[in-house]
N, C-alpha and C positions, 0 to 999 in steps of 0.2 A: 411619572419619571422622578427618581430621586438620586442624589449623590451620597455615597457612604464612604466613610474613612476606615473600613475594615475589610479584610480579604475573604470574601465568600462568594463562590460561583460567579465571578465577573463575566460580563459579556464583551468587555473590551480588554485590552492588554494591561490596564492599570497604570495610567500615566503618572509620573512624578509631578508634583505641583507644590510650589512654595507658598505658604500662607502665613502672614504675620511672623516671618522669620523662621518658620518651622517647615520641614519637608514632610509631605504626606504622600501616600499612595492613594489615588482617587479611583474609585470603582463606580461604574454606571449600572443602575438597575431599573427595572420596570416591573416590580412584583414578580410573578411567576411567568409572565409573558416575555417573548423574545423582543428585544429592543429593535425598532425599525431601522433600516439603512439610513433613512433621512435623519433620524435622531442621532445615530452614531457619527454621521458626517458633521452635524452641528456641534456635537460634543467635542470631537477631535479638533475642529477648527478653532473653537473657543479656547481649548486648553493649550494648543500650540501658540496662539496669540499671547496668552498670559505668560507662558514659559519664556517666550522671546522677550517680553517686556522685562521679566525678572533678570534674564541673562544680561541685558544691556545696561543695568543700573550702575551708577557711579560707585555705590557702596560695594558692589561685588568686585569692581576693579580694584578698589583699595584692599579688599581682602586678598585678592590674587597677588597684588604687589607685596603685601606683608608675608604671605606664604612663600613666594619665590625668594624673598630676601633672606629667609632662614635656611635655604638649601645651600650647603657648601659647594663650591666649584668642583671639588673632588667627587662628591656624590652625584652632582648634576651631570658631569661629563661621563662618569662611569655608567649611569643609567642611559644616557644618550648613546653611548657605544654599544651597550647591551641591546638596546632597541634596534640599533643599526643592524645588528647581526641576527637577532632572534625575534624581532617584533614585526607587527604589521598594522597598517591603517586600513580600515575597511568601510566601504559604503555599501550597505545592503538595501536592496529594493525588492520587496516580496509582496505577493498578493495579500490583501487584507480588506475584508468587506466594510470595516468601520472607518475607512478613510475615503475622502472625497473622490479621488481618482481610482479607488479600488486597489491602490498600491501604498505600502508603508515604506518610507525612506528612513533609515537609521544609520548611525555611525558607531564604530567600535574600534578601540585601540587594545591590542593584546600582545603579550610576550609569552613565549613558551620555552620550556627546557625540562630536563629530567629531574633535577632537584628543585627544592622550594626556597632555598635560602636567599638567592638573589631576587626571586619573585616577591618574597616577603619584604625585602628592602624597598621595592617599588610600591608595594601596598602601604608600607609605613610612611614613605615619602609623600605619596599622593594623598594619603589619608582617606582613601575611598577605593572602590573597585573590590575585587575578590580574587583569591587564589584557589583553584580547584584542580582536581586530578581527573585526567581523561581515562577512557577505557584502555588505551595503550600504555598507561602508566606515566605518560608525560604530564607535567603540571603546567598550568598557564595562569597568568594574571590578566584580568580583563576589566576595562571600563566601558560601559555602554550608555551611561546616563548622559544625555545631550548637554545638559547644563554644566556638568563636571568637565566634559570634553572641551567646552568653550572656555570655561573659567580656569581650568588647570592644565589639561593635556596640551592644548595649542599654545598657550603662553610658555609652558615649560620648554617645548621644543623650539620656540622662537628664541628663548634665552640660551638654551643648550642645544645648538643645531646639530642635525644629522649630517654626515659627510658622504654616505654611500648613495647608491642609486635610489635608495628608499626615501631620500629627501624629496624626490619628485612626487612620490605617493603622498607624503605629508603635505606638500603644497596644494595638491588637488583636494585632499581631505579638508584642509583649511578653507579652501574656496567653497566647497560644498556646504560646510558648516555655516559660512556666511549667507549662502542662499537659503538655507533652512531657517536661519534667524529672521530672514525677510519673508518667510512663508512661501517662497518660490516653489517649494516641493508640492504645494497644494493646488497648483494650476498646471495645465498640460505643457505649456511652453517652458515653464521653470523646470519641470521634471525631465523634459527632453534635454535641457541644458545640463542638468546633473548627470544624466545618462552619458552624454557626450564627454563630459569631464572625466567620468569614472572609467571610461573605456580602456585607457592604457594602464590603469592601476593594477598592482599585483601581477606583473608580467602579462598584461593584456587580459586578465580574467579568464584563463584557460579552464578553470574549474567551475565557472558559473553555470547554473542550470539553464538560465534563459539568456538569450542574447538580446542586444539592443533592439533589433527589428521586431522580435516577438513582443517585447514590452510596449513599444511604440504602437504596434498594430492594435493591441488591446486598449491603449489609451485613446486612439482615434475612434475605436468602436464604442467607447463609453461617453463620447461627447454629448449625445442627445440626452442621456440619462443625467449628466451633469447640468445641462440647461434646465431640465424639468425640476431637478432638486433645488436649483437656485431661484426658480421662479416664485 
């Protein structure tokens, strides 16, 4: 098994990892053979642990404070109002064989509208994320990198708070991020806690493909596999 820093035929999703002050995209390989489930579980557990350590460092907090101090109140509150109307905070839980419980938990912040101008302002202010066009011609700005969400998105909306019902979604989003930093999403009880927190988000998740009970049933069914993997 080897770790490479170049994108070719990855068997995992390619996790972001910070090493010596630089951000890399890490890919996991095992020659031409398929990487075993046990190896992917080990890999993802190690990478999440290292990501969490990086996120919590004092240097990162200082960088966040400096970045926030440069944002004028006019721009900050404009973006907060824009997100209040057109933005969303999402907690995604989907099946993924490379994760210990067979489920991947991820966070995303996005804002969408017809034109790109305001979205480019968000892109320039956060200095990360991307602006793309959907098939229906709407444009959207999105941040999915967990480290950036913790270091920029959450601190931004704590300084420039939302005032609509969306504020409740943000508070849940923030709590879930805290649980992920503690690696709670990698154990059954922690993931159940995240599922319970997520339930009222985005108007009760009417468009979610799987409900809480379906995911929990799958978690319970995989307990024996998890014990064997950990042994």
